[in-house]
C-alpha positions in Angstrom: 0.0 0.0 0.0 2.8 2.4 0.9 4.5 2.0 -2.5 1.4 3.7 -4.2 2.0 6.9 -2.2 3.6 9.8 -4.1 6.7 11.0 -2.2 5.7 14.6 -3.1 2.5 14.2 -1.1 4.4 12.6 1.8 7.0 15.5 1.8 4.1 18.0 1.9 2.6 16.0 4.8 5.9 16.1 6.7 6.2 19.8 6.2 2.7 20.2 7.7 3.6 17.9 10.6 6.7 19.7 11.7 5.7 23.3 10.6 9.3 24.4 9.9 10.7 22.9 13.1 13.5 20.3 13.1 12.3 16.7 12.9 14.9 15.4 15.4 17.1 14.0 12.8 19.7 16.7 12.0 23.0 15.0 11.2 26.5 15.8 10.0 28.6 13.7 7.6 31.3 11.6 9.2 33.9 11.1 6.4 35.5 8.1 8.1 32.4 6.1 7.4 32.5 6.6 3.7 34.8 5.8 0.7 35.1 9.0 -1.3 36.0 9.0 -4.9 37.1 11.4 -7.7 39.8 13.0 -5.5 42.2 15.8 -6.3 45.2 13.8 -5.1 45.8 10.2 -4.0 45.6 10.9 -0.3 42.4 10.5 1.7 43.3 12.9 4.5 44.3 15.6 2.0 41.1 15.1 0.1 38.9 15.4 3.2 40.3 19.0 3.4 38.5 19.8 0.1 35.1 19.4 1.8 35.2 22.9 3.4 36.7 24.3 0.2 33.7 23.2 -1.9 31.3 24.4 0.8 33.2 27.8 0.8 32.8 28.1 -3.0 29.1 27.4 -2.6 28.9 30.0 0.2 30.6 32.8 -1.7 28.2 32.1 -4.6 25.3 33.6 -2.6 24.3 37.1 -3.7 20.6 37.4 -2.9 19.3 38.2 0.6 17.1 35.1 0.7 15.7 32.1 -1.2 19.1 31.2 -2.8 20.9 27.9 -2.2 23.9 26.8 -4.2 25.6 23.4 -4.7 29.0 22.7 -6.2 30.3 19.6 -7.8 34.0 18.9 -8.7 35.6 16.9 -11.5 39.4 16.8 -12.2 41.1 15.5 -15.3 44.8 15.2 -14.4 45.7 13.9 -17.8 44.4 17.0 -19.6 45.1 19.2 -16.6 41.5 20.4 -16.5 39.1 20.9 -13.6 35.4 21.5 -13.8 33.0 23.0 -11.2 29.4 22.2 -11.8 27.0 24.8 -10.2 23.4 24.2 -9.3 20.9 26.6 -7.7 17.3 26.3 -6.6 16.7 28.9 -9.2 18.6 29.6 -12.4 22.4 29.9 -12.4 23.2 33.4 -13.7 26.0 34.5 -15.9 27.0 36.9 -13.1 27.7 34.0 -10.8 29.7 32.1 -13.4 31.8 35.3 -14.0 32.2 35.8 -10.2 33.6 32.3 -9.7 35.9 32.7 -12.7 37.3 35.9 -11.3 37.8 34.5 -7.7 39.4 31.4 -9.2 41.9 33.5 -11.2 42.9 35.4 -8.1 43.2 32.2 -6.0 45.5 30.9 -8.8 47.6 34.1 -8.5 47.7 33.7 -4.7 48.7 30.1 -4.9 51.6 31.0 -7.3 52.7 33.7 -4.9 52.9 31.2 -2.1 54.7 28.7 -4.3 57.4 31.3 -5.2 57.9 32.1 -1.5 58.0 28.5 -0.5 60.8 27.8 -3.0 62.3 24.3 -2.6 61.7 24.2 1.2 58.9 21.6 1.1 58.5 18.0 -0.1 55.6 15.6 0.2 57.1 13.7 3.1 56.6 16.8 5.3 53.3 16.9 7.2 53.0 20.6 6.9 54.1 23.4 4.6 56.9 25.6 5.9 55.9 28.8 7.7 56.1 32.0 5.7 55.5 35.7 6.4 51.8 36.7 6.9 52.6 39.5 4.5 53.0 37.2 1.6 50.0 37.6 -0.8 48.4 40.2 1.5 47.3 42.5 -1.3 45.8 39.6 -3.3 43.9 38.4 -0.2 42.5 41.8 0.4 41.4 41.9 -3.2 39.7 38.5 -2.9 37.9 39.5 0.3 36.8 42.8 -1.3 35.4 41.1 -4.4 33.5 38.5 -2.4 32.1 41.1 0.1 30.8 43.2 -2.8 29.2 40.2 -4.5 27.6 38.8 -1.3 26.8 42.2 0.2 23.0 41.7 0.4 23.3 38.4 2.2 26.0 39.7 4.6 23.8 42.7 5.4 20.9 40.4 6.3 23.2 38.7 8.8 24.4 42.0 10.2 20.8 43.4 10.5 19.6 40.2 12.3 22.5 39.5 14.7 24.8 42.5 15.2 22.7 44.6 17.6 21.8 41.7 19.8 25.4 40.7 20.0 26.4 44.2 21.1 23.7 44.3 23.7 24.8 40.9 25.0 28.4 42.2 25.3 27.2 45.4 27.1 25.3 43.3 29.7 28.4 41.1 30.2 30.6 44.2 30.8 28.0 45.4 33.4 28.5 42.1 35.3 32.3 42.0 34.9 35.0 44.6 35.5 36.4 45.2 32.0 40.0 45.0 33.1 39.3 41.6 34.7 38.2 40.0 31.5 40.4 37.1 30.6 40.5 34.0 28.5 37.3 33.1 26.7 35.5 36.3 27.8 38.3 38.5 26.7 38.4 36.8 23.3 34.6 37.3 23.0 35.0 41.0 23.8 37.7 41.4 21.1 35.6 39.4 18.6 32.6 41.6 19.1 34.6 44.8 18.8 36.2 43.5 15.5 32.9 42.4 14.1 31.2 45.7 15.0 34.0 47.7 13.3 33.8 45.6 10.1 30.0 45.7 10.1 30.0 49.5 10.4 32.1 50.0 7.3 30.3 47.3 5.3 27.0 48.9 6.2 28.3 52.2 4.8 28.9 50.5 1.4 25.4 49.0 1.5 23.7 52.3 2.4 25.5 54.3 -0.3 26.5 51.8 -3.1 27.6 54.5 -5.4 30.2 55.7 -2.9 32.9 53.1 -3.1 35.0 52.4 0.0 38.5 53.7 0.2 41.5 51.4 0.3 42.0 52.1 4.0 38.4 51.2 4.7 38.8 47.9 2.9 42.0 47.3 4.9 39.9 47.8 8.0 37.3 45.4 6.9 39.9 42.8 6.0 42.0 43.0 9.2 38.9 43.2 11.6 37.2 40.3 9.8 40.3 38.1 10.1 40.8 39.2 13.7 37.2 38.3 14.5 37.7 34.9 13.0 40.7 34.2 15.2 38.9 35.2 18.4 35.6 33.5 17.5 37.4 30.2 17.0 38.6 30.5 20.6 35.2 31.4 21.9 33.3 28.6 20.1 35.8 25.9 21.3 35.7 27.0 25.0 34.8 24.4 27.6 34.4 21.6 25.0 32.2 23.8 22.9 29.7 24.6 25.6 31.2 27.9 26.7 28.8 30.1 24.7 25.7 28.3 26.0 26.9 28.5 29.6 27.6 32.2 29.4 24.3 32.9 27.6 22.4 31.0 30.3 24.2 32.9 33.0 23.2 36.3 31.6 19.7 35.1 30.7 19.1 34.0 34.3 20.4 37.3 35.6 18.1 39.3 33.2 15.2 36.9 33.6 15.2 36.4 29.8 15.7 33.6 27.4 19.4 33.0 26.7 20.8 34.9 23.8 21.8 32.7 20.8 25.5 33.6 21.2 27.0 30.8 19.3 24.6 31.2 16.4 25.2 35.0 16.3 29.0 34.5 16.1 28.7 31.8 13.5 26.4 33.8 11.3 28.4 37.0 11.5 31.7 35.3 10.7 30.4 32.9 8.1 31.5 34.9 5.1 35.0 35.8 6.3 35.4 32.3 7.6 34.7 30.8 4.2 37.0 33.4 2.6 39.8 32.2 4.9 39.1 28.6 3.9 39.8 29.7 0.3 43.1 31.3 1.4 44.1 28.0 3.0 43.2 26.3 -0.3 45.6 28.6 -2.1 48.3 28.0 0.6 48.2 24.2 0.4 51.0 22.7 -1.7 49.2 19.4 -1.8 46.1 20.9 -3.3 48.0 23.2 -5.7 47.4 21.0 -8.7 43.7 22.0 -8.6 44.7 25.7 -9.0 47.2 25.0 -11.8 44.6 23.4 -14.1 42.4 25.1 -16.6 39.0 25.8 -15.1 35.6 25.0 -16.7 32.3 25.9 -15.1 29.0 24.3 -16.0 25.6 25.3 -14.9 22.8 22.8 -14.1 19.6 23.8 -15.8 16.7 24.8 -13.6 14.4 21.8 -13.0 10.9 21.7 -11.5 7.8 19.5 -11.6 4.1 20.3 -11.5 2.6 18.2 -8.7 -1.1 17.8 -7.9 -1.9 17.5 -4.3 -5.2 16.5 -2.7 -7.5 19.5 -2.4 -10.5 18.6 -0.2 -10.5 17.4 3.4 -12.0 14.1 2.2 -9.2 13.6 -0.3 -6.6 14.2 2.4 -8.5 12.0 4.8 -8.4 9.1 2.3 -4.6 9.7 1.8 -4.0 9.7 5.5 -5.9 6.4 5.9 -3.8 4.8 3.2 -0.6 6.2 4.8 -1.6 4.9 8.3 -3.1 1.6 7.0 -6.3 2.4 8.8 -8.6 5.1 10.2 -7.7 7.2 13.2 -9.7 10.0 14.8 -6.9 12.6 14.4 -7.1 12.2 10.6 -10.3 14.2 10.2 -8.8 17.2 12.0 -5.5 16.9 10.1 -7.3 16.5 6.8 -9.1 19.8 7.3 -5.9 21.6 8.3 -4.0 20.1 5.3 -6.7 21.2 2.9 -6.5 24.7 4.4 -2.7 24.7 4.4 -2.0 23.7 0.8 -5.2 24.9 -0.9 -4.3 24.8 -4.6 -4.2 21.4 -6.2 -1.3 22.2 -8.5 2.2 23.2 -7.2 5.3 24.0 -9.2 7.9 22.1 -7.2 11.6 23.1 -7.8 14.2 20.4 -7.5 16.6 21.4 -4.7 20.1 22.1 -6.0 22.1 19.3 -4.4 19.6 16.7 -5.8 19.5 18.3 -9.2 23.3 18.5 -9.3 23.7 14.8 -8.4 21.2 13.8 -11.1 23.0 16.0 -13.6 26.4 14.4 -12.8 24.9 10.9 -13.0 23.4 11.6 -16.5 25.6 11.6 -19.6 25.7 15.0 -21.1 27.5 14.1 -24.3 30.8 15.9 -23.5 34.4 15.1 -22.4 33.4 15.2 -18.7 31.1 12.1 -19.0 34.2 9.9 -18.5 35.6 11.9 -15.6 34.2 10.6 -12.2 32.9 13.4 -10.0 34.2 13.9 -6.5 31.8 12.2 -4.1 31.4 15.3 -1.9 29.0 18.0 -2.9 29.6 21.5 -1.6 26.5 23.3 -0.4 25.8 26.8 0.9 23.2 25.4 3.3 22.6 22.1 5.0 20.3 19.8 3.2 16.6 19.5 4.1 15.2 16.1 5.3 13.6 15.3 2.0 17.0 15.9 0.2 18.7 13.7 2.8 16.4 10.8 2.2 16.6 11.2 -1.6 20.4 11.2 -1.5 20.4 8.1 0.8 18.0 6.4 -1.6 20.1 7.4 -4.6 23.3 6.0 -2.9 21.5 2.7 -2.2 20.3 2.3 -5.8 23.3 3.6 -7.7 26.8 2.5 -8.1 28.0 6.0 -7.5 27.6 7.7 -4.1 27.4 11.4 -3.1 27.4 13.2 0.2 26.8 16.7 1.5 28.0 18.0 4.9 24.7 17.0 6.5 21.0 17.8 7.1 19.4 20.4 9.3 16.4 18.2 9.8 13.7 20.5 8.4 11.1 19.8 5.7 10.2 22.3 3.0 7.4 22.6 0.6 7.2 22.9 -2.4 9.9 20.2 -3.0 10.5 18.3 -6.3 12.1 14.9 -6.9 14.7 15.1 -9.7 13.1 12.4 -11.8 9.4 11.9 -11.2 9.4 8.3 -12.4 11.6 5.3 -11.9 12.7 3.0 -9.1 14.0 5.8 -6.8 10.4 7.1 -6.4 9.1 3.7 -5.3 12.0 3.3 -2.8 11.9 6.8 -1.4 8.1 6.9 -0.6 8.3 4.2 2.1 11.3 5.9 3.7 9.4 9.2 4.0 6.4 7.2 5.2 8.4 5.5 7.9 9.5 8.9 9.3 5.9 10.1 9.2 4.6 7.1 11.1 7.5 7.5 13.6 6.4 11.1 14.1 2.8 10.0 14.8 4.0 7.5 17.4 6.1 10.1 19.1 2.9 12.3 19.4 1.0 9.3 20.8 -1.4 9.5 17.8 -0.5 6.0 16.5 -0.4 2.7 18.2 3.2 1.4 18.1 3.7 -2.1 16.9 5.7 -2.7 20.1 2.9 -1.5 22.4 1.3 -4.2 24.6 -1.5 -4.2 27.0 0.2 -6.8 29.1 -1.8 -9.6 27.7 -2.4 -10.7 24.2 -4.0 -13.5 22.2 -4.4 -14.5 18.6 -7.8 -13.6 17.0 -10.1 -10.6 17.5 -8.9 -7.3 19.1 -10.9 -6.5 22.2 -10.5 -2.7 22.2 -13.4 -0.3 21.8 -14.8 1.0 18.6 -14.4 4.7 17.9 -18.1 5.3 18.8 -18.0 3.3 22.0 -14.8 5.1 23.0 -16.5 8.5 22.6 -19.6 7.4 24.5 -17.5 6.0 27.4 -15.5 9.2 27.6 -18.7 11.3 27.5 -20.1 9.3 30.4 -17.0 9.8 32.5 -16.9 13.6 31.7 -20.6 13.9 32.8 -20.0 12.2 36.1 -16.9 14.3 36.8 -18.9 17.4 36.0 -21.4 16.5 38.8 -18.7 17.2 41.3 -18.4 20.9 40.2 -16.9 22.8 37.3 -13.4 22.2 38.3 -13.9 18.4 38.6 -11.6 18.3 41.6 -14.2 16.9 44.0 -14.3 13.7 42.0 -10.8 12.9 43.2 -11.5 13.6 46.9 -11.2 10.7 49.4 -14.6 9.4 50.4 
């Protein structure tokens, strides 16, 4: 019965069930559990370092304030010394994004060459680390890269600043009220320095946003660069404090003192440093002698065409009720209420469902395109600007089970979104994915005590007929009990008095 269910309908159902909240299954990729293929070099530990690089490339590809997610695939042909980045978006990949990535790549190549010249012959592959060199090496190139990325991603960065900067400053002010400034040390001193640096950088970046025609001066861009990198250094210390619980403990302390909910200190710091943190990841990419081959090769960039499906959902409460009964294998009382809410929530019968970028990218890489890259295996890791939703997680897991090739992203945030489209609306993956989503829906119902668990037992069982009550008898019995309790007063407390 479950195999007849459309996974689109089930994803819509899960979106209704969790209402944009996490479903309890957020998870991160553990590279040690997987065999990754299509590597840059023949060294597993080195190739694991490319994960954050691909995520960084996806992250700096975001230019819009909202509703933009990017995925990046990598292929490398060492024989021809060619490398290809395949870019997918939830919307259409623009020429502006392709030009932006080409520009940043050229500057990373120049930075890599600068590091190579200063490294000279002082490193060989037997050494675990590259020799130290002056922080001044490539400084002007790094400033230029940061400037280009900030300008391209300005709208998104300003959204982060508008959402988190004021709250972070207020938090710091309250902390200083409770501490004597000159007594700040360790974790709290690093937090103070990080907030100051972030505030200074945000002030200058906001100036560019408010008056885009008035370009920042070189000295202002220097300030943004140095304060951003300084903030990164101190935020790393803060986030790691007390086995990564320092932020939560401090936020709880101040929240209790102010009789308020704890400020989301960790999230504020992560959001405000996300762009400069990913920029630093690209600097480390250029610095790495082991990964230098990738920056020596000729770059190709391909865009995945936008893909969407028109999906027809149930429209009336009766249609949704029938669907729920099929999903649950039987009728339950809650289904009538849920069916009405589902009909109100989704309304229209036809939905244009975009294919999320990581799924569309994987399907594109799996399909022969009739070019020279068909014979070059893609890297198993897909860079993403945002953690995958639960529907994408399940689709990727299903794809990996059904296909000889396997792909991974850095993880899932455990949320469900609608509309959501499956990359190919027909085929074996559809039939396998539907029961997987259904299992998660049934688990949700059991967690809400709406569905009898198969493991439940009344303490005695026998083969044959079930001796529970019918729905009508249950309602009647409950009504009788309610009436009797009411005889003891409106509160009903007298019913429980000792005789």
